[in-house]
N, C-alpha and C positions, 0 to 999 in steps of 0.2 A: 673716448668719444667714438661712437659708432660711425663707420665710414658711410657717407651718403652714396647710395647706389648710382645716382646721377653723376656725381663727381667721379666715382670709380670707373664707370663706363666711358667717361669723357676722355680719359687719359690717352694721349697720342692719337686721338681721332678728330683733331681740329686744326683749322688754319687760324692764326691769330689767337685771340683769347675769348673765351666765353666766361663771363663773370660768375663767380660762385660767392654768394653772400655769407657762406659758412667759412670763408677764408678771410684773412685780414686785409687783402689787397683791395684798394678802392676801385670802383668801376670807372672812375674818372681817369685812371692811369692805364686802362686797357684799350687796345685798338678794336675795331670791328672784327668779329670772328665768326667762323662757321663751325658748327658742331655736327658730327655725323655719328650715329650709334646704330649698330647692327647686332641684334641679339634676340633671343626668343622671349626673354622676360626682363623687365625693368621693375624692380621692387618699388613700391610707393616711396617717393623721396621725402626728405624733410622739406619744410618751406624754404624757398629761395626768393630772393628779391631779383627782379628781372631788369635788364636794360630794355630799351625798345627792341622788340624782336619779332620775327615772323617764323612760324613753325609749321611743318607739315610732315606727313607720313608718305613715304614712297610706296609702301605697302602696309597692310595691317591697320590697326586702330590704336590710338593713344588717348587716355583719359587725362584731362587737366582740371584742376581746381584753381581758378584764378580769382583771388579775393574770396568772395562768398559764392561764386558762380561756377557751374559745371559746364565743361565742353568736351565733345568727342571729336578728335581730329582723325581724318581718314584720307585716302588718296583723292577723295572727291571734294576736299575743302582745305583751308589753311586757317591758322589762328594768329591773330596779332595781339601781342601783349605790350602794354606801354611801360615806359621807364618808371621804376619805383614800385611796380605792382608785385605783390607776393603771390606765389603759385607753388603747387606741388603736382606731381605727375606720376603715372605708372602705365605699363602695358604688359600684356602676357598673351602668348599664342603658342600653338603647336608647331609654328614655323618661325624662321628668323624674320623679324620685322626691321624695317629701316626707317629711322627718323632723322630729320635734318633740320637745322635752324640757322638763321643768321641773326646775331645780336649786334646792334649798332653802337658804336662808341658814343657816349654822351656828347651832344652838340653836332654830331654828324648830320642828322636829318635837318636841323635848323640851318646849318651852314649851307647845305645843298639847296634847300628851298630858297634861302636868301639870295644865293648866287643866280638862281633861276629866274626870280621875279623882280629883283632890284635893278634899276637902270645902271648902266656902266659908270656914269659920272659919280653916282653915290657910292658905288663899290670902290672906286678909286680914292674917294675922299676918306672912306672908313673901311679899309680892306680886311681888317681882322675881326670885326664884329660878327657874331653869329645870331644876333637878335635876342630880344627878351621874351618872345612868345614861344613856348615849347610846342613842338609838333606832337599832337596827341590824336590817336585813332580810336574808332569804336572798337572796344575789346569784344570780339565775337568771331565766330567762324564765318569765313567768306567762301562763296562757291569757287570751285576749282577754276583757275584762270590760266589760259594757255601760255601767256608770257611768263608769269611767275613760275609755272610748272617747268618750262624749258630752262629757265635760269637755274633752278634747283637741280635739274638733271645734269646741267653743265657742271655745277659745283660737285655733284656726286662723281662725275666722270674724272674731274681733276683729282679727287681723293685717290683714285685707283691708277692715276697716270704715273708710270715709273719715273722717279727722280724729281717729281714736282714737289716743291717745298712751300707753296703758298706765297709766291712772289707778290708783293703788294700791288704792283702795276697790273698784273693779270686779274687780281681779285677786285680791285676798286671799281673797275668798269662794271662788273656784275653787281656789286653792292649798290652802286649809283642807279643802275637800271632797275633793280628791285625796288628801291625807294621811290623812284619816279613813277613806277607802275602803281605802287601803293597810294601815292598822292593823287594820281589820276583817278583811281577807283574811288578814293575818298571824296573827290570833288563830285563825282557822278551820283554819290549816295543822296545828295540833296534832292534829286528827282524822286527817289524812293520815299524820302522823308515827307515830301510834299503830298504824298497820297493820304497822309493823315489829316484829319479835318480841323485840327486846332488852328487858331488864328496866329498865335505867337510862335515864331520859329523856335524859340528856346523850349517851349512846351512840346512842340513836335519832335525835337531832337531828344528830349528826355524820354518821351513816350516810345520813340523808336528804340532807344537803348534798352528800355525795360522789356519791350516785346521781344527783342533778340535774346535777352537773358532767358526768357521763357522758352523761346524756340530752341536754343542750345540746350536747355535743361531737358526738354522732351527728347532731343536726339541723344543726349548722354545717358538717358535712362529708358531707352527704347523698349527694353524687355520687361519693364515694370508696369503694373497697372496703376497709373497715376491719374487721380481725379483732377478735373478742371480747377476746382477750388484750390488745390495744392499748388498748381502751376501759377495761378493768379497771385497767390501769396508770395511765391518766389519772385514774381515780377513787381511786387508791391503795388498791386492794382486791385480794385474791387472786382468781383467775379464778372459782373455784367459789363463793366467798362473794359475789362480784359478781353472778353469774348468778342465784343463789338470791334475793338481796335485791332485785335489779331486778324480778324477777317478783312478789315479795311486795309491792312498792310499787306497781308500774304494772300488774300483772295480765297481763303479756305478757313473753316472753323478749326479751333485747336483739336477737337476730337477727330476730325477727318485727317488733319495733319499727322496726328499720332498713328492712325491706322495706316496711312500711306507709307510712313517711314518704317513701320513694322513689316509691311508687305515687301518693301524694297530690301530690307535686311533678310527676309525669308528667301527672296529670289536669289540673293547672293549666297546664302547658306546652302541652297539646293544645288549649287554648282560644286559644292564640296562633299555633300552627303546625300543619301537617298531615302532617309527615314522621314516621311512627311509629318508624322505625328510628333516626332522629336523636334523638328524645325518649328512646327506649330506652337508648341509649348515654350520653346526657347525664345520666341519673339513676343510672348505675352498673351497669345490666344489660348483660351481655355477649352474652346469647342472646335474640333477638327472640321466639322461640316461647315460651320460659319467661316472658318479660315479659308477653306477651299472655295466657297462661294464668293467671298470678297476677293480672293486671289484671281479667280477667273474674270470677275467683273473689272478688276484693275488692269490686268495684263493680257486678257483675251485668251488665256489658256489655263489649264489646271496645273497645280504643282507637279503632278506626275508627268505631264507633258514636258515641263522644264527639265526634269531628270532625264527623260528619254532623249531630249535634244542634246544634253550634255554627253550622254553615252553614245 
């Protein structure tokens, strides 16, 4: 059997346990764990089954295939994967990239939520129940959050702290804070969902989920020329319904969103290299003059000016 690169890199780089569905151990038997990987390249893994987890990159970019959906994780966002979901992942770069994740023990989120919202008298009467309703989040990339970012930086610092062995008492406070923050963000998503015009909340939630599938797909394939019809199919929506709803939720058309993320990627690339034409083609623009015009309109300066500012 070929060694899974994910599992290979994971050795001795974790606190607690990160579940690998390619091994015989049940996820029910493993505590909450933190995994940290620092390497230039992670070969695309075999499919794994996830526990509830939150994943981010401290630098660089990581591609995920979660179920049938594509996601790109960078320092500007984070990804939430629900328990039981299948995923595979990979990244590659000319420099060492750092990825970190926390995978929660089954029942951990449900128990924490129950303890937080249930009256004390009911907790005393039934102290060991974790509830029957599983905690489930929208599987999408979320914008960078300062609280979550600081907690992961703290975990990374513990990884390098001499003599630290992952004492549960030190880590459980971080894990609880992470989950409380996720739950808090999830509660506020309702305001975003209500921007969609459907009457039934269940319809708005499903439409919200599908639109974020499309949004993450565009970000994961930023360098490719993808037609709106293709993205609409990915979201399982008709083309006109997709375009109308996308603008309703994000305040911008899918086409303009695609241009904006290409321009942002170009700006970041210009901090690393000085060949404007090469950057232009790398982010999916075929015509350099069009790229320069759009770049100036979006950022207020030419690509060459960004290079000069860097130097």
